[in-house]
Phi, psi and omega in degrees: 000320183298327181293332177294308181299318182301315181292316182295315180300318179301317180293316183294316180299320178297320180293320184298340179274357184279162181297321183300319182285326177295320177295317179299318180300320180289312184295320186263001176069031181240019183301317181292323178297319180294320179296316180292325177296315179299318180296314180298317179298319180297320179296316180294319184299329182298333185254001185291327180292326175289320177299323179299320181289328188264348189296329184296330184254005184227098182298325179293324177294320178297320178297316178300317179295324178297317177295320178298314180299322182297312181290327179291322175297319178296321178297317181298322178298318180295315181291328175293327177295318177299316181296319180299317181295326178293319178294320179298320177300318180296318180297314181296321180295327183275315188245353186078177181258141178271352180244214177290173185303132179247124180281146176294140188299317186260012183278158181290338182282351183289142175302143183283348187299313186291308178297327177297319179297317178294319180299320178296319179297318180296318179298317181296320179296319180297320179295316178297319182291323177298319180296320180290320180298326181293338183270351187292333185295335181293345183264359178053048181276141180253156179285131175225126176277154187298321184298326180284337185278322186278133173279092188298142177260113188276013186243159167285147177287115182246094184289340181288319181277347181293141182287114181289139181301339180287347175289120188255129179237131172079015182241016182300315181295318178299318180300312181296322179297318181288321177297322176299321177294324179293322184278345184285119181283151175228105186293344184275344183224150172284321186234127177248149180249127177241122180256131172258116187245135178182165178301157175299137178089358180284342179104030180297314181294317179299317179296316179298321177295321180297316177294314184304323184263002177296138185301324180296322179289318179301319181286333186279323186252129180294328184223131176238135182226147181225127179225129172273121187267308183057209187287337186270091179265060175276120183300319180300316179294317183293324176300316178300312184294322179295317178296319178298319179294327182281321189253344184097302178221157175222166175278115183295346181269358178299141176286168179300320180296319180295318179300315181294320179296318179296321180294313178302316181296320183291327184268344185301128178058026177245130177277110188237159171237123178240126175257121173255103189266138174060062182268135178239358187295128176243015179260105184298326182296322178297318180294319179299320179297317180288316183299328179300338179270354187248357191277357182273004179294163180291151180305137183099355176294149185224148172238123175260129177246129171252134184203158176271351192240130173293330177297317177299317179301322179291317179299326181279011176053049184294132174281330177220136175242123180252111180274114183274125180265169177291160178290153176292163179301319181295317180293321177298319180294321178300317179294317180299316181298319180297326183275326188269336184236151166288162188303123178081353186290334183298335180291337180276350185227067182299327180292322177293321180297323179296316177295322179301321178299321180290322177296315180301322180298334180278349184275352173055037174077011182268112185301322181299319179295317180298312183295320182295315180288324175299319178293322179300323185263006184305127176067010175272133183241001178276117183302330182297325179291323177291319180294326178301318178292314183297320189259011184296144182297339185297333179293338184276346181289137180287129184258128177271163180300137178068012173280165180297133178299135179306323181298323180288318179296321179296318179296322177295316181301332182268003174293145169304146187299329180288343178269342187295316179289325176302316179293316184300324181296340179294345179294340182286342180272151181293160174299146181064018177293138175269110181280143173248142184309310185266023160262312188285318182297313176298330175300310178296319180298321182300331181257011175067029184272346182263125181237144177282148179278155178291339181290318183225084183288346179277353181298135179288149180301322180298323179291321177296319177300322177294324176296322177300314180296317177302320180294319179292325175295315184295335179264009177068023173279336171241153178218183182050043185281124180235121177234090186291157178298311179279122191284147170195134178295347183260354182241000178272095193232163176197166181229177181230129177301146185297330176289324175294321176298319176300321178297317179299317178299318182298314185281345182264001181303138181089343178244322182240147178210143175261126182264118176225186185294344183267357182289126175258332179194152180233136182300144181296340181285345184291130180237359183225121186239140172234122181266119186242346184290136180281342183247052183295329182072183183268346181276145178286125181303138182295337181294350180266358189304322185270002185262133177225341188252028183292138181247341180232129170231117182233129176252123175263357171231177184301135183267118175296138184300321181298322180288323176299314180298320179296319180295319180295318183285330186266324189255080184283353178265010184303131172251334189223123180225110182248110183243033182300150178066016176284168184224018177284153184273334184229127173281127183306136181294342178294353177304331181291350180274352182275077188298332184266002185295128179251340188219129176223125184234119177241027183310134172062029166278108188276358186245336185295132185254330179207160177255142178294144180294345178296342179297336181286354174280353181279073185291343178269352186299125180258328186229126176229114183249114179238023181293137178080006176274077193293336181264001182295121185287311182195166178277155180302149187288336184258031183299339179298340178286346180275072193282354178260358187297123181247334186223121180230124175238129192224139161235129183212159177265356186281164184274339180226137183287302180226142186246340182202169177083181180226151176240077189295333183271350187296125178253326185228130176229124178237120181242120188221138171056059178243090190295333183258356184296122182254322178224146180283305186229137179246114178065038182241024177303130179081006185260003176232061190291341184247011180295123184252329184228128179229118177244130177228117182222146174053057176236080189294339181263356184291122180250335185209147172286341183052035181209120181294127185300338182293341179274349180268063187285347179259358186293126181248327181231125176232120179231123181232127182216139175058051174232077192299335183264356186290130179252114181268350183277115180275157184276001183243164179273115184244027184294338183267006181295148174245093180252168181232031177303131176254335188215121178235122178237125181232125180217145175057043172254096189293339181270350186285125178246325179220164177284146181292149181296331183296344180296337179298340177292348179249025183301331183268350188239334186297125182249328183230129175230123181229128180231127183216143173055043174248093190297333183261358181294125190257321186197151171283147184291153179292343179275355182300322180299352177278357183277092190288344182259356184295118180243348180222127178231121183237129178229116183244124167049056173242080191295339181279349178286131184238345181199162174267158180302153183301325185268020184304328181296345179276356175280075189289342178273351185295119181248340183220128177230120180238120178232124179222139175071028177232081192304312184289320179297318180294320180301317181290322179295334178271351183236251190291339180260014184298330181294337181291333186241013183297336183274354185275122184294322185240103179242125178239113179243120185222110183259122170236166186295123182301135178090353181243028180298137183277169176300327179296323179296314180296318179297319180297322178293313186291330181264341182078009183285147175064015179263000000 
């Protein structure tokens, strides 16, 4: 709770120092109230870090913090209202009003009613806050500055050297035992069930993945499928997920009967391996219903079940149960050393290693606990920090079955305070959810959780958010982290272990809640909701009756229109609204009343045709996701009024994306699957001055960007794929351009023969160049060797390429060269041109027959995996 108050107070104090608030204070006569409010907040903030440490053992302190959070949230709403009116004034001054006359917010002609109302709210908040501040002394809280509280990490986050969770230690025997069970035939059944049973965090899933990908297993089974089950053992859902794993994609409109028939047909006479991961189902009838659809496989087919419960293994009619034990002390220590020290560094710190052995002993053989604490102590050489972990009081607490592991709670307690709420918000996502970089970061931004450092105030919020994610990865709060060479906002992914997810739920209690069919009531303090039930129906759940101050509404299943309308009308403090996979044709025009909305997601709504122009009143909106909205005719005409928009992803049927105005705040633009799109921007030169990332994919009619590249002076990443008519060659000489492109990816441009001259403007900055499936591309330019920062060069299936430029050996920064499907180029690189690439440490040359590239090749190119 204390971390909530700490974050809000920091934001409010920062706002109170701005010119807009000083002007508001003078005009509305509340300057003294604002000053006193700022002073009271500062006094409270000084003791919040101590309150954070003590809140777990003091129920009265938790109650006090709850009251504090309530008034601070109300304060934030009031200050956001002031900010909105200031932004609205700016919009009207720049573009005029599209409706009736709008008075300037701070002008003398404005009616006194509105500022008077705000002034009254501010006075009331100050009174409430004073009353709460007066009670703080009873808790004997001491002042702690943030720097003293945080265990600073003196290192850069190095994800390459970080020990990946997929590295398996001490499980070789377990792996062989399970593979023997898989290979063992049973003549009495077509399909056998093998259950791997063990405590949470022992590595059941990791072990199952290791077995699943073993070459002997791959060769033995014609078909392998993997489904994460978790708590929701819905047969209808699992049939879908199994089919998706088997086929890649399915028609979401198939009926239940069709799905079951397709599954039976797909498995009939096929020797398959199915992994059902993280099963909690104790209903034997549900399993019998699902198993009945799986029994037609060829003899020798196997189902692996991972579970924490022997009862579940029994319910699943397991033919074999493999009880996974904890790792040995030696194996735990080996894992800990890999996570806590750089290679060989432990020999330089024998005293730390001795403490490490004692810490490992407290982890009781649980690899997740070992890895998490090792990550926490990575590169720390102060013995006091190691002793703090070893001697922490948390180890003395009696742990009940299925409670949060002490090691995980300890790692959470040691997070910097600004990361704690970021982590807690992850509880709103389902277990085994695959996080995307630019899903999570805008989520945090929408709630003001990302703050710029005092060291580099020019740093973009998106970059700071990426640092937050890197930090959580390095501390093992995220796993299965994939950062491909070829960039895409859709392939930069990571997951969260289910025990870590349980920890997130635990620390988010009272603030976040998941709404499902079993909810009877939700605490009034809850401000963040995730709807997960598949059978929500059209009626508004009664458990929402007492809620009015909700800030997050997220649907992980289809959102009924009646419930969407209810949320818009009831929750005026909404900052985040995720309506992905919805199917309504019209977004309610009342969306324009959500003045504080920062994030709106309509991904994969296949029916919506247009957006109401009232959406352009969302002057605070930072993120608008319209990807997969295949029927969307065009974007609203007044989008230029959305002056805070930073991230826009679009699918549209229109011929031009934007025709006028400027989007000065836009940092990221993703345009995908627009079959009629001919030009991106019409007459918008110089109107995207801060655009950093531009993705354009599957636009077969696109012929021109209609935007001179010289105006994209902030562009760092440009990725273009499957736009066969697009001409990147400009008619002018752009050799003198000063661009800052770091990453250029070009794929499936059938007209492309050479690289455009304007690329020379990035000679000092380009680090990654990837070209793929460009059948007419003939050669890299002779000026490419002047690119002193280029470290990765990827060339996929460009059969007309026959050689590298003469000066390739001068690319001294080049560390990785990947060439596939270019027979003549590969022949020369292996022969007479070998001297050109002799200095490159990582060279991958892979020749396959031109024109016969498999779907796997195309997928590998589009995702950047394994490159």
